[in-house]
Backbone as CSV, one residue per row, in Angstrom:
resi,resn,N_x,N_y,N_z,CA_x,CA_y,CA_z,C_x,C_y,C_z
1,MET,7.902,-19.508,-40.343,8.498,-20.236,-39.346,8.754,-21.615,-39.877
2,VAL,9.986,-22.221,-39.518,10.346,-23.474,-40.042,9.800,-24.537,-39.049
3,THR,9.322,-25.608,-39.549,8.778,-26.739,-38.668,9.832,-27.564,-38.233
4,PRO,10.034,-27.850,-37.032,11.143,-28.768,-36.573,10.977,-30.163,-37.149
5,PRO,12.112,-30.888,-37.449,11.943,-32.177,-37.947,11.035,-33.058,-37.085
6,ILE,11.173,-33.018,-36.002,10.470,-33.841,-34.891,8.911,-33.805,-35.211
7,LEU,8.478,-32.644,-35.719,6.860,-32.566,-35.947,6.555,-33.014,-37.347
8,ASP,7.466,-33.348,-38.225,7.164,-33.897,-39.537,6.335,-35.194,-39.284
9,ASN,5.301,-35.278,-40.151,4.329,-36.464,-40.158,3.496,-36.468,-38.816
10,LYS,3.428,-35.438,-38.155,2.558,-35.531,-36.867,1.352,-34.684,-37.161
11,ARG,0.273,-35.160,-36.515,-0.950,-34.507,-36.743,-1.325,-33.720,-35.438
12,ILE,-0.560,-32.574,-35.316,-0.657,-31.933,-34.048,-2.105,-31.218,-33.746
13,SER,-2.895,-31.185,-34.847,-4.335,-30.585,-34.623,-5.346,-31.700,-34.235
14,SER,-4.856,-32.930,-34.333,-5.750,-33.994,-33.968,-5.939,-34.289,-32.517
15,PRO,-7.000,-34.703,-31.981,-7.295,-34.877,-30.540,-6.200,-35.940,-30.127
16,SER,-5.784,-35.678,-28.819,-4.889,-36.586,-28.131,-5.508,-37.939,-27.895
17,VAL,-4.724,-39.024,-28.135,-4.982,-40.393,-27.829,-4.805,-40.628,-26.211
18,PHE,-4.393,-39.671,-25.530,-4.169,-39.723,-24.132,-5.382,-39.167,-23.390
19,ALA,-6.584,-39.400,-23.923,-7.777,-38.743,-23.196,-7.893,-39.681,-21.919
20,PRO,-8.401,-38.853,-20.772,-8.610,-39.475,-19.460,-9.350,-40.810,-19.687
21,SER,-10.430,-40.890,-20.404,-11.319,-42.039,-20.479,-10.499,-43.273,-21.063
22,ALA,-9.682,-42.900,-22.112,-8.796,-43.927,-22.687,-7.796,-44.416,-21.786
23,LEU,-7.108,-43.609,-21.058,-6.153,-43.979,-20.012,-6.790,-44.886,-18.933
24,LEU,-8.042,-44.448,-18.480,-8.705,-45.328,-17.522,-9.099,-46.615,-18.045
25,ARG,-9.710,-46.726,-19.296,-10.063,-47.991,-19.921,-8.937,-48.872,-19.974
26,GLU,-7.860,-48.467,-20.499,-6.601,-49.355,-20.518,-6.072,-49.805,-19.156
27,ALA,-5.954,-48.833,-18.312,-5.681,-49.281,-16.779,-6.576,-50.364,-16.372
28,ARG,-7.768,-50.096,-16.531,-8.883,-51.146,-15.942,-8.583,-52.530,-16.794
29,ARG,-8.312,-52.428,-18.061,-8.190,-53.779,-18.892,-7.003,-54.444,-18.298
30,GLN,-5.859,-53.688,-18.100,-4.649,-54.221,-17.682,-4.670,-54.793,-16.164
31,ARG,-5.504,-54.178,-15.436,-5.473,-54.500,-13.969,-6.756,-55.304,-13.752
32,LYS,-7.466,-55.683,-14.790,-8.749,-56.402,-14.573,-9.728,-55.850,-13.573
33,LEU,-10.026,-54.689,-13.728,-11.004,-54.001,-12.888,-12.253,-53.600,-13.543
34,GLU,-13.271,-53.539,-12.774,-14.621,-53.013,-13.339,-14.667,-51.561,-13.267
35,ALA,-15.488,-51.080,-14.250,-15.694,-49.702,-14.433,-16.778,-49.302,-13.326
36,VAL,-16.495,-48.741,-12.277,-17.323,-48.424,-11.104,-17.099,-46.886,-10.878
37,ASP,-18.269,-46.172,-10.764,-18.112,-44.767,-10.611,-17.669,-44.442,-9.223
38,VAL,-16.762,-43.424,-9.060,-16.282,-42.841,-7.927,-17.324,-42.071,-7.238
39,PRO,-17.189,-41.638,-5.887,-18.165,-40.750,-5.344,-18.335,-39.541,-6.189
40,SER,-19.452,-39.051,-6.085,-19.735,-37.630,-6.876,-19.026,-36.514,-6.270
41,VAL,-18.658,-36.614,-5.011,-17.791,-35.545,-4.299,-16.375,-36.110,-4.060
42,CYS,-15.419,-35.497,-4.548,-14.003,-35.906,-4.237,-13.075,-34.728,-3.684
43,ILE,-12.099,-35.035,-3.126,-11.103,-34.140,-2.549,-9.616,-34.478,-3.037
44,LEU,-8.894,-33.446,-3.623,-7.519,-33.679,-3.836,-6.817,-33.137,-2.597
45,ASP,-5.950,-33.865,-1.969,-5.183,-33.536,-0.923,-3.766,-33.660,-1.105
46,PRO,-3.168,-32.352,-1.602,-1.835,-32.372,-2.123,-0.777,-32.780,-1.222
47,ASP,-0.703,-32.565,-0.043,0.385,-32.959,0.816,-0.008,-34.309,1.487
48,GLY,-1.324,-34.730,1.402,-1.608,-36.138,2.058,-1.907,-35.960,3.522
49,ASP,-1.808,-34.974,4.202,-2.054,-34.916,5.602,-3.509,-35.239,5.996
50,LEU,-4.465,-34.809,5.246,-5.829,-35.267,5.528,-6.116,-36.559,5.451
51,VAL,-5.693,-37.241,4.250,-5.898,-38.615,3.975,-5.031,-39.642,4.937
52,ARG,-3.917,-39.024,5.467,-3.142,-39.786,6.472,-3.880,-39.813,7.821
53,ARG,-4.490,-38.681,8.058,-5.174,-38.524,9.423,-6.456,-39.328,9.431
54,LEU,-7.195,-39.423,8.272,-8.340,-40.257,8.104,-8.056,-41.732,8.096
55,ARG,-6.931,-42.058,7.566,-6.477,-43.490,7.512,-6.082,-43.920,8.911
56,ALA,-5.337,-43.087,9.684,-4.777,-43.415,11.069,-6.043,-43.591,12.011
57,THR,-7.049,-42.891,11.636,-8.391,-43.004,12.701,-9.217,-44.093,12.038
58,GLY,-8.894,-44.721,11.066,-9.741,-45.743,10.643,-11.110,-45.426,9.788
59,GLU,-11.090,-44.086,9.523,-12.280,-43.411,8.899,-12.291,-43.630,7.411
60,THR,-11.256,-44.307,6.646,-11.286,-44.449,5.317,-11.323,-45.906,4.964
61,ARG,-11.716,-46.078,3.710,-11.649,-47.485,3.114,-11.152,-47.258,1.649
62,ARG,-10.340,-48.281,1.214,-9.657,-47.985,-0.066,-10.787,-48.242,-1.188
63,PHE,-10.844,-47.427,-2.303,-11.732,-47.648,-3.405,-10.969,-48.652,-4.343
64,GLU,-11.246,-49.968,-4.203,-10.387,-50.972,-4.824,-10.586,-50.919,-6.308
65,ASP,-11.547,-50.318,-6.843,-11.634,-50.297,-8.407,-11.106,-48.953,-8.993
66,TRP,-10.307,-48.331,-8.310,-9.634,-47.120,-8.898,-8.445,-47.513,-9.622
67,PRO,-8.430,-47.277,-11.050,-7.527,-47.763,-11.896,-6.179,-46.971,-11.953
68,CYS,-6.189,-45.777,-11.420,-4.925,-44.975,-11.630,-3.615,-45.573,-11.006
69,TYR,-2.514,-45.805,-11.772,-1.464,-46.576,-11.347,-0.555,-45.666,-10.300
70,HIS,-0.748,-44.350,-10.240,0.126,-43.502,-9.380,-0.535,-42.929,-8.205
71,THR,-1.810,-43.104,-7.989,-2.595,-42.667,-6.844,-3.358,-43.796,-6.248
72,GLU,-3.865,-43.418,-5.037,-4.760,-44.191,-4.437,-6.150,-43.460,-4.021
73,LEU,-7.171,-43.999,-4.249,-8.361,-43.321,-3.832,-9.153,-43.817,-2.700
74,ASP,-9.224,-43.140,-1.658,-9.936,-43.605,-0.260,-11.196,-42.926,-0.375
75,CYS,-12.208,-43.539,0.392,-13.566,-43.038,0.549,-13.745,-42.949,2.030
76,PHE,-14.600,-41.929,2.387,-15.084,-41.851,3.844,-16.368,-41.107,3.802
77,SER,-17.040,-41.282,4.981,-18.461,-40.717,5.102,-18.321,-39.218,5.643
78,LEU,-18.990,-38.321,4.964,-18.922,-36.939,5.428,-20.378,-36.509,5.390
79,GLY,-21.156,-36.281,6.555,-22.448,-35.836,6.511,-23.349,-36.768,6.020
80,GLY,-23.005,-38.074,6.056,-23.854,-39.142,5.515,-23.806,-39.419,3.986
81,GLN,-22.724,-38.740,3.396,-22.540,-38.923,2.043,-21.000,-39.450,1.885
82,ASP,-20.852,-40.422,1.017,-19.516,-40.985,0.576,-18.739,-39.901,-0.164
83,VAL,-17.521,-39.648,0.179,-16.675,-38.683,-0.409,-15.282,-39.352,-0.657
84,GLY,-14.845,-39.096,-1.815,-13.625,-39.840,-2.284,-12.321,-38.807,-1.888
85,ILE,-11.222,-39.306,-1.556,-10.045,-38.422,-1.318,-8.722,-39.091,-1.962
86,VAL,-8.134,-38.301,-2.617,-6.777,-38.783,-3.306,-5.621,-37.868,-2.533
87,GLY,-4.730,-38.505,-1.945,-3.548,-37.864,-1.325,-2.314,-37.800,-2.355
88,ARG,-1.549,-36.791,-1.908,-0.155,-36.553,-2.556,-0.375,-36.337,-4.186
89,VAL,-1.282,-35.558,-4.486,-1.480,-35.100,-5.791,-0.800,-33.789,-5.901
90,VAL,0.537,-33.832,-6.139,1.430,-32.608,-6.280,1.844,-32.294,-7.731
91,GLY,1.699,-30.953,-8.012,1.983,-30.586,-9.395,0.925,-30.192,-10.302
92,SER,0.836,-29.160,-10.789,-0.391,-28.731,-11.476,-0.771,-29.735,-12.637
93,SER,0.214,-30.116,-13.537,-0.242,-31.015,-14.613,-0.611,-32.312,-13.965
94,PHE,-0.067,-32.924,-13.020,-0.447,-34.133,-12.511,-1.883,-34.066,-11.861
95,ALA,-2.019,-32.865,-10.933,-3.335,-32.637,-10.490,-4.414,-32.554,-11.453
96,VAL,-4.159,-31.861,-12.569,-5.154,-31.800,-13.667,-5.416,-33.271,-14.255
97,LEU,-4.474,-33.996,-14.407,-4.752,-35.337,-15.045,-5.696,-36.146,-13.970
98,VAL,-5.217,-36.174,-12.647,-6.100,-36.854,-11.726,-7.429,-36.334,-11.664
99,ALA,-7.665,-34.925,-11.800,-8.978,-34.268,-11.777,-9.669,-34.865,-12.930
100,GLU,-9.064,-34.824,-14.167,-9.780,-35.287,-15.335,-10.213,-36.826,-15.163
101,GLU,-9.385,-37.544,-14.550,-9.689,-38.963,-14.474,-10.845,-39.137,-13.335
102,LEU,-10.884,-38.330,-12.332,-11.910,-38.421,-11.423,-13.199,-37.982,-12.094
103,PHE,-13.292,-36.937,-12.883,-14.518,-36.465,-13.526,-14.917,-37.555,-14.670
104,ALA,-14.015,-38.205,-15.258,-14.267,-39.237,-16.249,-14.947,-40.519,-15.529
105,SER,-14.747,-40.639,-14.254,-15.130,-41.626,-13.446,-16.318,-41.457,-12.587
106,GLY,-16.923,-40.402,-12.829,-18.146,-40.084,-12.116,-18.144,-38.924,-11.129
107,CYS,-17.168,-38.342,-10.781,-17.060,-37.211,-9.807,-17.700,-36.016,-10.432
108,ARG,-18.438,-35.308,-9.712,-19.169,-34.142,-10.144,-18.747,-32.794,-9.548
109,LEU,-18.120,-32.942,-8.319,-17.558,-31.895,-7.468,-16.352,-32.230,-6.955
110,LEU,-15.200,-31.404,-7.264,-13.902,-31.737,-6.785,-13.390,-30.532,-6.053
111,VAL,-12.937,-30.821,-4.842,-12.326,-29.762,-4.017,-10.936,-30.035,-3.706
112,GLU,-10.002,-29.060,-3.779,-8.673,-29.184,-3.380,-8.426,-28.777,-1.939
113,SER,-7.829,-29.606,-0.983,-7.927,-29.315,0.435,-6.720,-28.527,0.672
114,TYR,-6.687,-27.757,1.631,-5.607,-26.898,2.082,-5.412,-27.258,3.596
115,PHE,-5.583,-28.577,3.967,-5.561,-28.906,5.339,-4.295,-28.679,6.001
116,GLY,-4.227,-27.908,7.086,-2.899,-27.625,7.722,-2.128,-26.590,7.168
117,ARG,-2.617,-25.869,6.131,-1.839,-24.913,5.527,-2.249,-23.414,6.094
118,PRO,-1.414,-22.506,6.114,-1.824,-21.161,6.648,-2.836,-20.504,5.862
119,ASP,-2.875,-20.624,4.544,-3.899,-19.958,3.789,-5.291,-20.543,3.783
120,PHE,-5.422,-21.656,4.559,-6.864,-22.222,4.697,-7.855,-21.196,5.146
121,ALA,-7.410,-20.371,6.156,-8.448,-19.523,6.789,-8.966,-18.421,5.798
122,SER,-8.169,-18.181,4.727,-8.560,-17.094,3.788,-9.814,-17.512,3.009
123,GLY,-10.251,-18.761,3.032,-11.391,-19.212,2.347,-11.195,-19.260,0.817
124,ALA,-9.895,-19.381,0.392,-9.738,-19.373,-1.110,-9.443,-20.782,-1.482
125,THR,-10.214,-21.819,-1.056,-10.099,-23.144,-1.550,-10.686,-23.256,-2.847
126,PRO,-9.877,-23.726,-3.899,-10.396,-23.843,-5.174,-11.453,-25.034,-5.100
127,VAL,-12.428,-24.831,-6.015,-13.583,-25.828,-6.168,-13.804,-25.955,-7.708
128,PHE,-13.754,-27.280,-8.169,-13.921,-27.587,-9.580,-15.163,-28.436,-9.716
129,CYS,-16.016,-27.924,-10.539,-17.385,-28.588,-10.862,-17.515,-29.147,-12.294
130,ASP,-18.067,-30.252,-12.559,-18.316,-30.786,-13.781,-19.820,-30.480,-14.167
131,TYR,-20.225,-29.677,-14.954,-21.674,-29.295,-15.278,-22.012,-30.130,-16.521
């Protein structure tokens, strides 16, 4: 197989420089933010319905040290524990990036919400754990 010219002088077997920890480090540097752990339990809310409802009722507060440029991390209390929630995380590659950034920032359990969706009753909510 012929290697396309665009791949000449590339080290495709080398690890990516776009590691979540590196992206977060540079975003924190650029935005002058402290490295602060996110809550150990976080929720991805793809359509943003849950985070919008929590904001409307005044139940959330913004996590000011979240460095991601394209999302906002809110926190709320659930059963006496602080929980993080990121709304409007749509698209598998973007959701994976945000998930990796959350895990690199101290998240240990990540749940994707299906709030308001018909398949919520099926119990098929994906759960991602960092062991």
